[in-house]
N, C-alpha and C positions, 0 to 999 in steps of 0.2 A: 507644687513647686515650693510652697512655703515649708512643707515638711522636709523636702530635700535640703533646702537651705539650712533648716535647723540642724539636720544631721551633719552638715558640713561646718557647723559652728558659726554660721552667718545669721545669728539670732536677730540682729537689728534689721537686716535686709528681709528676713523671713516675716517679721512684723509688718514691714512696709508692703510686701507682696500680698499678705493676707488682708491688710487694710484695703488695698486696691481692689482685690477680688470681692471683698465684702461690700463694696459700693453697689454691687449688682444683687438684686433681690433673690435670684436663684441661688446665690451663695449665702447671703445674709439671713434668709428665711428657711434655710435647709437644715434639717436635723442631721442629714447624712454628712454634710460638710462640717457641721459642728462636731459630730462624733469622730470623723476621720482626721480633721486638722484643728478645728477650733479649740478643743480641749488641750492639745499640745501647745498651741500658741499661747493660751492662757497660762499654762504652767511655765512656759518660757518667760512670760512677762513678770512672773513672781520673783524671778532672780535679777531683775533689772531695776534701776532707779526710775521712779515715776516720770520724771522729766524726759528721760530717754525714751520710754514707752510712748509718751504723748507726742514727742517730736517724730518718732518713727511712724506712728499712726497718721499724723498730720501729713507727713511727706508721702506716705502711701496713698492717701486719699487724693492727693494732688497729682500723682503720677499719671502719665499717659499710658493707657493699656497697651497699645501697639508698640510704642517705643520700649516699654518694659519687656514685652514678650520678645522683641528682637534682641535686647540685651541679654535676656535669659538664655536664648538660643546660643549666643556666643559663649556663655558660661558652660553650657552643656557640651558644646563641641570641644571644649578644652579638656573635658573629663575623659 
């Protein structure tokens, strides 16, 4: 979903979603997730101010997984 959001120009939200997912070991410790999404997220961070990145990551880590998933479904349904 973070990659989809990046493609839609929603960089800050993509950072939040990836930070949320990275709270879980199966994402944080996965070479596959790093290769598929993490490298793109890191590249997107390079174009942003450090404070914006830090705030997005903080908010992502504080998000509720299920509430975020529900909100993302609404976004996808509009597409």
